[in-house]
Each structure stands twice: as structure tokens, then as C-alpha cells.
N, C-alpha and C positions, 0 to 999 in steps of 0.2 A: 486787530479790532477789539475794542473793549467789550467786556460782557455787560449785559444789561442787568442791573440789580433791581429787584422788586421787594419792597418791604412786606414781610409775611403777616405782621399784625402790629397794632398800635395799642398800648396799654394806658389807661387813664385811672386816676384815683381822686375821688371827690367825696368829702364829708363822710368818711367811714366806709365807702364802697369802692371796690376796684373791679375793673373789667377790661377785657381785650376785645378789639374789633379786628376782623380780618382785613389785611391790606393796610394802606396808608390812609390815615384819618387826621382831621384837624378839629380843634375846638373852636367854634365860632362865637363871636360876641353875643351877649344877651343883655337886655335891659333889666331882666328879672334876676336878682341874686340867687334865687332858688330854682333856676332853670338853666340847663346847659344844652347846647346844640352842637352835635358832632356831625361832620360831613366827610364822606369818603373823598379821596383825591379826584376820582373820576366823576363825582357828583351824582352817582347812581344809587347811593345809599345815604340815609340820614337817620340819626338817633337823637331824640329829644328826651332828656331826663329832667323830671320835675320832682321836687322834694317839698313836702308840706308836713306840718305837725298834725298829730291826731287831734280831733276836736273833742273826743270823749274817751272813755275807757273800754268801751265795748268794741273789740276788734272786728267782730262779725258785722256790726252795723256800720263801722267805719269803712270796711272794704266795699260794702254794698254802695255806700254813699259816694266813695271815690270812683267806683266803676260807673255809676250812673252819671256823675259829673263828666268823666272822660268821654263816655259814650255821647252825651249831648254835644260836647265840643267837637268831636270827630264828625258827627252827623251834620252839624252846622257848617263845618269846613268842606265836607265832601259831597253833600247831597245834590249839589248842582252839577257835579261831574257826570259825564255819560257812563252808563253801566256801573253805577255805584252799588255795591252790595257788601253786607257784613254778616258775620256769624253771630249766633246768640252769645251773650256774655256768659262765660263760665266762671263760677265762683267756687273755689276749693277751700273748704274749711277743715279738711282732714289733715292738712300738713301742719307742721309745728307752728307756722305763722300763716294766716289767711292770705290768699292771693286771688286775683281775678284776671281774666284775659278775654280779648275778642280780636278778630282779624277781619280783613276785607280787602277789596280791590276796587279800582275804578279805571275808566278809560280802556275798556277791553282787556283788562288784566295787566296793562302796562305799568300801573301804579298799584303796588301791594303794600299793606301795612299790617302791623301787629301791635296791640296795646297790651302791656303786661304790668300789673299793679301789685305791689307787695307791701306788707307792713313789716318793718324791721326797726328795732331800737326806738320805738315810740314815734316813728315817722312813716308817712306814706310815700313810697317811691313809685313813680310812674315812668315807664319806659315805652316810648312810642317809636317803633322801628319801621322805617319806610324804605321801599326799594322802587326804582324807576327803570323800566325796560330791562329787567333781569328775569330769567326764567324762574318758575316756581321752585324748581329744584335748588338752584343757586341761592335764591332768597331764603328758602327754608334752612339750607345748610349754614348760611351766615347768621341767621337768627339763632339757631341752635348753638353755634359756636359762641356767640355772645352770652346766651343764657348759661351755658356751662362754665364760662369764665367768671361770672359774677360772684363776688365774695364780699361779705360784710365783716367789719372788724368790731 
């Protein structure tokens, strides 16, 4: 009997950023050249990466603007789902580069998400990580693994 092999992680590199996602993942087509959609093989996790140029030179104002824009988009997409809830948006200006994040769930916690927005190399990087029917522990572990693997060149 042959042993079953399972991929431990999948690594991607896009526009100066590289990261790994736990398990087998695929890059899905996108109509937007500044947006990449990654989906796990079992379709229980999804990561959408969006890249945009800064509109100004004030990184604090830019991170707040990007967080507000992302928050509106998520609210519009999720507000009709049952049991939709989100955390407050956290903005961290103490790091070397500003970042913002918020998270939430819908459908009796069966659909969880986390938005993480960073400014690096004069661009705004948005990472929208979603999980479907995964425990909070597993979803959190996979999100942390992704965040720890993210590197910019």
C-alpha cells in the first residue's frame, strides 16, 4: 500500500513579497492585475492579496484611509450574512511601518476572516484571510503561520 503524501506548505512570491501558506494552495485567476486570490486545495481557506500605491506621503493617514476602505468593503459583503460581527479596527503606528487589522465571523462562526493591512516599499498591501468550517484554533494557527512567513524584499 502506498503512503499518502500531503503537502506541508505552498510558497508564493509576488511583487517583492513572499509568503507560505499551510498545506496545498493554488493561485486563482483575477481580473485585477493588482489582486491575487489564493485558495487551499480543500477550499476551506482563502487569501486575497491586494496591492495599491500610496496616494500621499503621510503613512499614518494612508493606513487609516486603507483600513476604512477595507472595512467598508467587508461590511458591504458580509452584513447580510447571519451572525455577522467584527472587531474594532486596530491601527499600530508604533512599528517601523504602520499597519492595521480587524477580524470577524459570520454564519454562527463557520466563516471567519482577518484583514491585515501593511505599508511597505511605498505601497499598501492588504491581506484578507478567510476560513470556512475550521475551528478558531486551526484558523488562528494558519493565520499566524502565514503572518510569520511574510517577507518583503
